[in-house]
N, C-alpha and C positions, 0 to 999 in steps of 0.2 A: 454586163452588170448583174444578171441573174446568177452567173457563175460565182461572182464575188460574194453575193448575198448568201448563196448556198454554202460556200466555204466558211463564211462567218457563222452561219447557223450550225454547221457541222462542228466547228471549234467550240461554240457555246454548248452544244449537246455533249461533246466529249468532256468538257470541263464540268458540266452538270452531273454527268454520270460518275466522274471521278470524285466529286465532292459527296455524292450520295453514298458511294462505297466507303468513304472515310468518315461517315457520320459518327459523331461522338455523342454518347448519352451523358446526361448530367450525373455527376458523382457527388453524393452527400457524404461528408465526414461526420460520422456519429461519435467517434472517439479517436483521439490521436495522442499517443504517448511517446513516440520516437521514430527514428528512421526505420525503414523496412528491413534494414540489415540486422537490426537488433531485436525487433519485436515481431509478433505474429500479426500478419495482415488477414483479418477476417473480412471476407467480401460477401455481401448479400446481393443476389440477383433476383429479379422478379420475372415470372412467366405467367402469361395470361392477363396482364394488366394493360389495358388500352391507354392511350394518351390521356383520356379523361379520367382514368382511375389511378393516376400516379399518386394522388393524395392518399388513397387507400394504401398504396405500397409504402409510403412514408410512415403511416400509422403502424403497419404490420412490422416494418423493420425495427421501429422503436420498441414495440411491444416485445418482439423477439429478443432484442439486445438487452432490454431490462431484465427479462427472465433468464437469459443466458448468464448474466453476471450476478444473479442471485443463486446460481447452482454451484455447489462445490464439486471440484476444486477451482473452477473458473473464477468464482467470487474472490478467492484469495489471490489469484494471479491476474486480476483484471488490468493491472498496470503494465502488463507485458503484451497487451493487445491493442492494435489499431482496428477500427471498424469502419468499413466503407460500404455504402449502398449505391449500386449502379442502377439508375432508373431506366431499365430496359423496357421498350414499348412493344406491345403485340398488336396485331391488326384486330384481333377479336379476343373476347374475355373468356376466362375459364380454363378448363383442362379437358383433354381428350378422354372420352370413355366409349370404347367400341363394344363394351359388354361381352367380352370374349373370355373373361376370367371364369375358372371353374367354380369359384366361390362368390360370384357377384351377389350382393344381398338382394332380397326380394321383399323386405318388410316395408310396409307403408308407414309414414310418419304422420300422426294425427295433427300435430301443431302446424299451423300455417303462418301465424303472425310473427315470423322471425326474420331477422336481417337476411337479405339474399346473398350476402358475401362473407359473413362471419357469424356462425351460429352454433348451436349445440346439437347439430345432427350427430347422433351416435353411430357407432361402427356398422350395425346391421341395416342401415337405412338404404332404400333404393337410390341409386345414383343414375340420373337421366343419361340416356345415350346421347353423346355430343361429339362434335368434331371441329372445334374452333381452330382458326389459324393463329397459332401463337409462336413467339420468337424461338422458343426452345422445344416446342412440341411435347410438353409434359403430358404423360398418358397413364391412366390406370391400367390394371390387368397385365402388368409386365410379368413374363414367365408364367402366365396363366393365373397369377395371384392378384386378386382385385386390389388389395390395399397397396401394392407396390406401384407407387407413382414415380416414374422415371422420365427425365428429359430425354427425348429421342434425338435431338439435334445437339449432341455433346460437342461436336466440332465447332458449332456456332458459339457455345459457351466459351470454349478455349479462345476463339477469335475475339470475342468481346473482352475477355480478361486480358489478353495480350495487348490490346489497344487502349485499355483503361487502367488496369492495375496488374501489370505483368509479374510483379513480385508477390503474388498472393500466396498465402499459407493454407488457408481453409476457406472453402466456398460453401455457401448455403443458398439453395434456390427455393424461394417461397413461391408456391403455386396458388394462384387466385381462384381457389375452389373451396366451397364450404364443407366438402365431404372429406371424411377421414382418409388419410393416406400419406405415404412418404417412402423414402428409400435411402440407402447409404451409398457406398461405392466411392468413385472419385469425387462426386459432388453430393453432399448431403442435401436431401430434398424433402420438403414437407408442404402440405396444403395449409390453408389458413382456417382449418377446422379448429374448434375450441381446444383440441388437444395438440395443436400444431407445435407449440413451443416444446413440449416434452418429446414429440416425435423428432423434431429437428435436433435436439440435444442428444437423444438416443442415437440418431444417425451420425452425428458428429463423433460419437464414441467409436463408430465403425471407421469413418473416413479419416479422422484425425489421429486416432491412436491404434487402429486395427483391432479394437475390441470385438469379441465374438458375442453373438446373441446368447443369452443364458436361458432361452427357451429353445426347444428343438425345432429348427427350421428345415431339417432334412439332411440327408447324407451328403448332398453337394456342398454344404457349408461346414462339414465336419473336418476341420483342420485345427492344428495346434495354434494357440494364441495366448496372449497375456492372461486371459481369464477362462480358457478352455483347454483341456488336456485329456489324454488317455492314461496319464500316470495317476494311480490311485493312492500311492503311499504318501501319507502326510509328511514324512521325513524327506521325500524326494520331489514333491510337487513344486513347481516353479514359484508358488506363493507360500512356501513353507515358513517364511519369516513372519507371516501374518496369522497362521493357523492358531486358533484359540483366542483370537482378539477380534472384537467387534463382530462376532458371529461368523468369522471366516473359518471354513473347514474344507472338506472334500465331499461334494454332493453330486450324486448321479443325475443325469438328465432324465433317465427313465429306468423302469425295472426290467424291460425285455427288449430284445432286438438290438440294433446297432447303437441306439441312444443309451443303452445300459452300459456301454463301454466308454462313455465320455463323461467328464466331470467338470463342475463349475465351483467357484469359491464361496458362493453365497446363495441364500434362498429368497432374498428380497433386494434385488439390485435393479437399477434403471435399465440395464441390458436385458432384463427379463420382464419387468413391470415398469411402464412409463411413469407411474406415480411415485415410484421408489427413488431414493437417492442412489448415486453411484456407491458401490461397496468400496471398502478400503483397498482392495486389489486393483479395481478399476481406477480409483482416484490416484493411486501411486503410478499407474501406467500413464495416465493423462499428464500428471506433473512431470514425469520423465520426458514425455513428448514435448511439453512446453520447454523444458530445459534444453532439449536437443535442437530446438528450432530458434532459440533466442540467445541473446547475450545481455544480461541485466546491466552491464556497463554501457550506458547509452553514449557517454562522452567523458572526456577527461581533460584536465588542465594541469600543466601545459599540454597542448594537443600535438606536440612534436615529440617523437620518440628519443631523438638524440639532442642533448643540450650541453651548453658550455656554462660553467659555473659563474663566470663573471657577467653573464647576461641573464642569469636565472633569478626568478623570484623564489622566496623560500616556501611558498605554499603549493601543495599538490592536491588536486580535487578529483573525486569520482562523482559523476552524475549517474545515479542508479535508478532503475525501475524496480521498486520494492514490492514484495507481496504484502498483503494485509491479513493478519499481523505480520510484521517484518520478521523473517526467520533467517536473514542473511548473516553470516559470520565473515567479517572482513579482517584480513591480516596484511600488515605492511612490513616488507623486508628491505633493509638497506644492506647491500653486499651480503645477502643471505642471513642476516641477523634480524630476528623479529624485533621491531621497534614500536609497533602500535597495533591495537586491535579495536574492531567495531567502531571505526571512525570513517566518515565519508571524506574527510580531508585531514591532512597533516601538514605541520610546519617542520622543515628540516633546517637545523643549524648548519651553516656553511662549514663549521669546524668538524662536523660529523663525517664529511667526505674524506676519503684518503686521497693522496696525490695520485693522479692518473685516472683510469676509467672506473666509474662506480655504477652499480646497478640498483635501481629502486623498483620494487615490484609490489603491486597490490593484488591480493588473491581474494576472490569472493566465492563462498560456498553457501549452499542452502541447507540449513539444519532443520527443515520442516519435519514435523512428526508424521507427515503424510508419506514419507519415504522410509523404508526399512531395508530394501534390497541393497546389500553391500556394494554391488557393482554400480548402482545408481548413486550411492553416496560418494563415490570417487570423483564425480563430476565437479569441475571447478572452472572459474573464469579468471583471466589474468589481464592486467595492464602493466606494461613495462616501460621504464624510462632508462636511458643511458646518459650519465652525467660525467663530463670530462672536467676534472679539476687540475689545471696546469701546475698549481703550486700547493704546498702544504698550507692549510688555513687554520688560523687560531679559532678557538671556540668563542663565539660572541657571548658577552655577558647578558644575563637575563634583564628584562625590562619589567618594572612594576606596572600593573594595570592602571593604577590611579596616581602614578607619578611618584616622585621621591619623598614627598611629605604628605602624611595623612593625619587626621585628627580622630580623637576618641574622647568619650566622656570620662570624667573622673571616676576611677574604680570601674572602668568599662573595658570591654574586649575590642580588638580590631582584627579584621580579616585581611591578610596580606596575600595577594595573588600575582602570579606571573602572567603577563600579557602574551597570548598566543603560545602556550607551552609547546615545546618542540619534541617531536617523536623520538623516543629512545634516550632523551636527555634526562638526567637526574638532577633535581634541584635541592640543594642543601642549605639550611638556615643556621646562622651563627649569631651570637650576641656581641661580637666585636670583629674588627677588620682582620685580625690575625689569629683568632681563637681556633683551636682544633676540636673544641667540644661542640658536637652537633646538637642543635635544638630539635630539628625536625628535617625529614626528607620528603618533600611533597611540593607540588606547584601551587597549593593553596593552604595557608597555615593561619590559625587563629592564635593571637597572642594571649597570654594570661591577663588577668585584670591589672590595669596600670593606674598608678597614682602620680606618676611623674613621667616626663618626656623620656623616650627610649629609642635608641637607634639599633636597627637590626641589619644583618648582612646576608645576602644570598648569592650562591655561585652555581653555575651549570657544570655538569660533568658528563662526558661521553667517552667510554673506554678509558684510556689513560690520560685523557685531556681534561683540563680544568680551566674555566674562564676566570676573569677578574671578578671580584665580588662587587655586587651592587648594594649600595647603602639605601635604607629606607627609614626615614625618621617618623616616629609616631608621636605627635604632640598631644598632650593631655589638657583638656579644657578645664577651666577653674571649677573647684568643688562648689556645689550648691549647698549652702548652709541652711540648717533647720533648727530653730529655737523659738517657736511662736507661743504666745499666750493665747489660750483657747477658753472662751466663755461658754459654759454649758447651761442651757435654760430648759427646764422641763415644764410642760403644761399637761393638762389631762389627756390630750390627744397626740402631742408631738414632743420630740426632743430636738432642740436647736443647738448646734455647735457653730460658733463663729469666732474667726480670728480677730483679735482686738488690735493687733499691731497693724501698721500701715502695709498695704499690699503693694507688691511690685508688679507693674503691668507686663513685665517681660515673661511672667510665668502663669501657668494654669495651676489650679489647686485641686488635687484628687484625694478622695477618701476611700479607705479599704477596710474590710473586716478582718478578723483574726485568721481567716483562711486565704487571705490575699486576694479576695474577690472585691472588685470595685463596687462601691456603694453610690447610688445616685439619689438626688433629692426626691422627696416624696412626690409622686405624680409625674416624674420625668422618666421617659422610656429610653432605653439604650438603643442606639443605632448600630446595625451590624456592619456598616461600612463607613460611617462618618463619626469623627471624634465629637463626643458630647460630654467632655469630661471637666469643663471649667465650671466650678461651683461658686466662683468669686469669694472663696474663703468661708462659705457658709454651707452647712449640711443640715437638712431638715428630714428627720425620719419619724416614722410612726411610733407612738409610745408603746405599742404592743410588741415591737421588735425586741427580742431578748438579746440585746447587745450590751456587754459590759465595758467594751473598749473598742476604739477605732484607731486607724492610722492615717496620718496626713502626709502627703507627698507633693513636692513641687516639680513641675515639668517646664523646662525652658521652651518657649514657643518657637524659637528659631532653630535651636540645635536638637530639640526633643530629649536632651539629657535630663535625668531625673536625680532627685536628692535621695538620701537615706530616708526611711519612713520614721515619722515622729509619732510615738504612742500617745493617745488621748483617752483617759479613763472617763467613763460615764458612771457616776456614783448613784 
């Protein structure tokens, strides 16, 4: 019996250990834009947060994310990022400081009434010697440099990422220490000192885009990069297309020694000073990295590449993750012929396809002013469909948006428009069914003023094909007659104009001055959004108003059609 109990206990123990090894931390989604195949997955991990401090981690991640997406160029491309925060738990709070750095600060800080976890401790303040047990072992004094805070258990970071967000693009480790520090490398790392947001973004410049420090960090870091070079010739430097713009030039790191032989593009960039913005060269490099890691075409409809015409809807759609402001240029090609530009969706007339195999292609390019490098400007994204048309198809006739009969006021205009205008199709308007005289070529056309019913015709054309003509009748509503007798009465303070003929309740009565500005009764205020134009045929104005004549107009309450204006003289 003891043996059975022991075996059961062993099984329970093995299962318990197995479950412990597979422990999953909670993952918060701070921002979601699309599948990880198309956008960048920014993952934030916490080090030195105990189970009871996870609410602090949540605050820190939100603070960092908000700041990150206020920083250019990340602000413009926020729609291409997912942000996930993994609530990793440490046994003890804080960061390791063995006090082995050659430059460990020794300055005491006089203020004591500050938050113990997120405060304004400046760079030169003494950091207590500590050795907490944290999940990633983040420690000051890396390479003997005090401010270099580096997670020592990087394999543990990879393990957590693999089991929680394996398709990560960029990782940020927030370290629960109030003292200044951080690092770049594979995982951007920053403490939660008041300057942590800028530290983290600076370090992302390293790990995300391979940007170099624009201060001199030592010979070990002296390598060519997007923003550091030994080429001093402005005509040959890799950022030559920016020289002379936004302060971009060729600046030496120093006047003597090895740093005199290295050059940077700007004198005030976040890669040198945390408080500065990224310079144009660094922003361009970041945008190109975003482009290389993403596809702004998140989805498309139809979502099948190969299609048969008799089973096909006429609408094709791209779902795009757009920058703000939108700088994408979209081009649609049918059998290599440009048929539409800068539309997220197009309608294709079945008669536009040729018999056999057809290709439809949507091409997306970013035309942002943040990029000047000709090589970067070549980058594009495509979505392709193959459409099989078993037979030759007739071009379908256009459809009027508002049906085949419309109304307009007497002596009024009418706008005629095509419902779902089709890409590459030309719409031509005529005044008769067989006329060869073109009135207009457009998908939206406004008629001249009409005093009698008129029928118009429109046809679609693509290549050598022409559709049947669609007829659209414009019916003209009856003319509103104007011939009223007006009584003008003057007093010391007022002038009263009143229609003496019987009033028609179907109409409102409006008054205007010689400049066609509406006049309201004395003491009546005009509403900016509500019609207050019905004077019931009477206008009362101040006697001091220098008006010699006014104009009366009727407005049909139902149709809002108006009459011609009738002049009324004030003697």
